[in-house]
C-alpha positions as CSV (number, residue, x, y, z in Angstrom):
1,M,0.0,0.0,0.0
2,L,2.8,2.4,0.9
3,K,4.4,1.7,-2.5
4,I,1.2,2.6,-4.3
5,I,0.9,5.9,-2.4
6,L,4.5,6.8,-3.2
7,I,4.1,6.0,-6.9
8,L,1.0,8.2,-7.0
9,L,2.7,11.0,-5.3
10,V,5.5,10.9,-7.8
11,L,3.4,10.5,-10.9
12,L,0.4,12.7,-10.3
13,P,2.3,16.1,-10.1
14,S,4.1,15.4,-13.4
15,G,0.9,15.1,-15.3
16,S,-0.4,18.4,-14.0
17,L,2.6,20.6,-15.0
18,A,1.6,23.2,-17.5
19,S,3.6,23.2,-20.7
20,E,2.7,26.8,-21.4
21,I,3.3,29.9,-19.4
22,E,0.3,31.9,-18.0
23,P,-0.4,35.3,-19.6
24,F,1.8,38.1,-18.1
25,K,0.4,40.1,-15.3
26,S,2.0,42.6,-13.0
27,D,1.1,43.8,-9.5
28,G,3.4,46.7,-9.6
29,C,5.9,46.6,-6.7
30,S,4.0,43.8,-4.9
31,V,4.1,44.5,-1.2
32,F,6.2,47.6,-1.6
33,P,4.9,51.1,-2.6
34,D,5.1,52.0,-6.3
35,G,6.6,55.4,-5.5
36,T,6.9,58.1,-3.0
37,R,4.0,60.1,-1.4
38,E,4.7,62.9,-3.8
39,Q,5.2,60.7,-6.9
40,H,3.0,57.7,-6.5
41,D,4.4,55.7,-9.4
42,L,8.0,56.9,-9.5
43,W,9.6,53.5,-9.8
44,L,6.5,51.5,-11.0
45,A,8.0,51.0,-14.5
46,C,11.0,49.5,-12.8
47,C,8.8,47.0,-10.9
48,T,6.8,46.2,-14.0
49,A,10.0,45.3,-16.0
50,H,11.2,43.3,-13.0
51,D,7.8,41.5,-12.8
52,Y,8.2,40.5,-16.5
53,A,11.5,38.9,-15.7
54,Y,10.1,37.2,-12.7
55,W,7.1,36.0,-14.6
56,Q,9.3,34.2,-17.1
57,G,11.7,32.7,-14.5
58,G,14.9,31.1,-15.5
59,T,18.3,30.4,-14.0
60,Y,19.8,31.7,-10.8
61,Q,22.0,34.1,-12.8
62,Q,19.0,35.4,-14.7
63,R,17.2,36.1,-11.4
64,L,20.3,37.9,-10.0
65,A,20.5,40.0,-13.2
66,A,16.8,40.9,-13.0
67,D,17.2,41.9,-9.3
68,K,20.3,44.0,-10.1
69,A,18.5,45.7,-13.0
70,L,15.6,46.6,-10.6
71,E,18.2,48.1,-8.2
72,A,19.8,50.1,-11.0
73,C,16.5,51.3,-12.4
74,I,15.3,52.6,-9.0
75,A,18.6,54.2,-8.3
76,K,18.4,55.9,-11.7
77,V,15.1,57.6,-10.8
78,G,16.9,59.2,-7.9
79,E,16.3,56.8,-5.0
80,P,19.5,54.8,-4.3
81,E,18.5,54.0,-0.7
82,I,15.1,52.6,-1.8
83,A,17.0,50.7,-4.5
84,R,19.1,48.9,-1.9
85,I,16.1,48.1,0.2
86,M,14.2,46.7,-2.8
87,L,17.2,44.6,-3.8
88,A,17.3,43.1,-0.3
89,G,13.6,42.5,-0.4
90,V,13.5,40.7,-3.7
91,R,16.5,38.6,-3.0
92,A,14.9,37.4,0.2
93,G,11.2,37.3,-0.8
94,G,11.4,36.4,-4.5
95,T,12.8,32.9,-4.1
96,P,11.2,30.3,-6.4
97,Y,10.8,27.9,-3.4
98,L,8.0,29.9,-1.7
99,P,4.5,29.6,-3.3
100,T,3.9,33.3,-3.5
101,K,2.3,35.3,-6.3
102,F,5.6,37.2,-6.8
103,R,8.1,34.3,-6.7
104,W,10.7,33.8,-9.4
105,G,8.9,32.1,-12.3
106,F,5.4,33.0,-11.2
107,G,4.1,32.6,-14.7
108,W,4.7,28.9,-14.4
109,P,3.2,26.4,-11.9
110,Y,4.9,26.3,-8.6
111,L,8.5,24.8,-8.8
112,R,8.5,24.9,-12.6
113,G,9.9,28.4,-13.2
């Protein structure tokens, strides 16, 4: 009986993996503001570009490059301190191993991206 359960646990998830990525969607800067009190969407475009990379997923190096690009983009709009905070946040919270809506590879089923 235990063998049957183990076989089912191994085989069932493989049949449910989507072969196509979900349509792209962005939630802006996820759990972080999209800008300052004065400029509500100051770095929103940076977050949308970052979301696009996260939606696609890929290798560890691609994730690191996407996170560094986010940091550079936010620093470029004049907020280097916010850029460093955002980098720390996405490095910690964007891992593909947590089933969040903003994880690396979120366009794919969990643990596929």
